[in-house]
C-alpha positions in Angstrom: -15.7 -83.9 3.1 -16.3 -80.3 2.4 -19.1 -79.1 0.1 -19.1 -75.5 -1.4 -22.1 -74.0 -3.0 -21.9 -70.8 -4.9 -24.7 -68.3 -5.6 -25.2 -64.8 -6.8 -24.6 -65.3 -10.4 -27.0 -63.7 -13.2 -27.2 -61.5 -16.1 -26.1 -58.0 -15.7 -25.5 -55.1 -18.2 -21.8 -54.0 -18.6 -20.6 -51.6 -15.9 -23.0 -53.1 -13.4 -22.3 -55.2 -10.4 -22.9 -58.6 -8.7 -22.1 -60.2 -5.6 -21.1 -63.8 -5.5 -21.1 -66.0 -2.5 -20.0 -69.2 -1.7 -21.1 -71.3 1.3 -19.1 -74.3 3.1 -20.5 -77.0 4.8 -19.5 -80.5 6.1 -15.8 -80.6 7.8 -15.0 -77.1 7.1 -12.2 -76.9 9.7 -10.2 -73.7 9.9 -7.0 -72.3 8.9 -7.5 -72.4 5.3 -7.3 -70.1 2.0 -10.3 -69.8 -0.2 -10.3 -68.6 -3.9 -12.4 -67.8 -6.9 -11.6 -69.0 -10.3 -13.7 -68.7 -13.7 -13.8 -70.1 -16.9 -15.1 -68.6 -20.0 -16.5 -70.7 -22.8 -13.6 -72.2 -24.9 -11.0 -71.2 -22.3 -9.2 -72.6 -19.5 -10.2 -72.0 -16.0 -8.6 -69.3 -14.4 -7.6 -67.5 -11.0 -9.6 -64.6 -9.9 -8.9 -63.7 -6.4 -7.8 -65.5 -3.0 -8.0 -64.8 0.6 -6.1 -66.1 3.4 -8.1 -67.7 6.6 -7.5 -64.4 8.5 -8.5 -62.1 5.6 -5.3 -60.5 6.3 -3.9 -61.4 2.7 -5.7 -61.1 -0.7 -4.7 -61.8 -4.1 -6.2 -60.8 -7.4 -5.6 -61.3 -11.1 -4.7 -58.2 -13.0 -7.7 -58.1 -14.8 -10.0 -57.8 -12.0 -7.8 -55.6 -9.8 -9.5 -52.6 -8.6 -13.0 -54.0 -9.8 -13.5 -57.3 -7.5 -13.1 -57.5 -3.9 -12.9 -61.0 -2.1 -13.9 -61.3 1.6 -14.9 -63.8 4.0 -17.0 -64.4 7.0 -15.6 -67.5 9.0 -18.4 -67.4 11.4 -20.8 -68.0 8.4 -18.2 -70.5 6.5 -18.9 -68.2 3.6 -16.9 -66.1 1.2 -18.0 -63.4 -1.2 -16.8 -61.8 -4.4 -18.0 -58.3 -5.0 -17.8 -57.7 -8.7 -18.1 -53.9 -9.7 -17.7 -52.3 -13.1 -18.3 -55.5 -15.0 -17.1 -56.1 -18.5 -18.3 -58.2 -21.3 -15.0 -60.3 -20.6 -16.1 -61.2 -17.3 -18.6 -63.3 -18.5 -17.7 -66.9 -17.4 -18.8 -69.7 -14.9 -17.4 -68.6 -11.5 -16.2 -71.4 -9.0 -15.0 -71.1 -5.4 -12.4 -73.4 -4.0 -10.8 -74.2 -0.8 -7.1 -74.7 -0.3 -5.8 -77.8 1.5 -2.2 -78.5 1.8 -1.2 -76.1 -0.7 -3.5 -76.8 -3.2 -7.2 -76.1 -4.1 -8.6 -79.5 -3.4 -12.6 -78.8 -3.0 -14.7 -77.0 -5.5 -18.1 -75.8 -6.0 -20.3 -76.5 -9.1 -20.2 -72.9 -10.2 -22.4 -69.9 -10.9 -22.9 -68.4 -14.3 -22.3 -64.5 -14.8 -23.2 -63.1 -18.1 -22.3 -59.5 -18.8 -24.0 -57.9 -21.6 -22.4 -55.3 -23.7 
């Protein structure tokens, strides 16, 4: 089993920054991609960003490109999401997830990000 725990969420003013972390524990293994997703009130969960095991490949939703940066530290079994120039529409619960066998199988419980305008 793999456990994922997100942290770093909070309340920030529009234009501000936050850095989310996601720590993995348990049978973490290797060679897996990780991702960040978010779910705003009344909306479906959506993809935010992903990163390959080597960190050589990243992908972003168009809505966050140029503002968010995903990174990882495999020695610490941790991924990060640096969020800059935050907007009110970024308000959501942010989840990290680990890919296994081509799909995101393991999920954290989420961390709330609230951006005030």
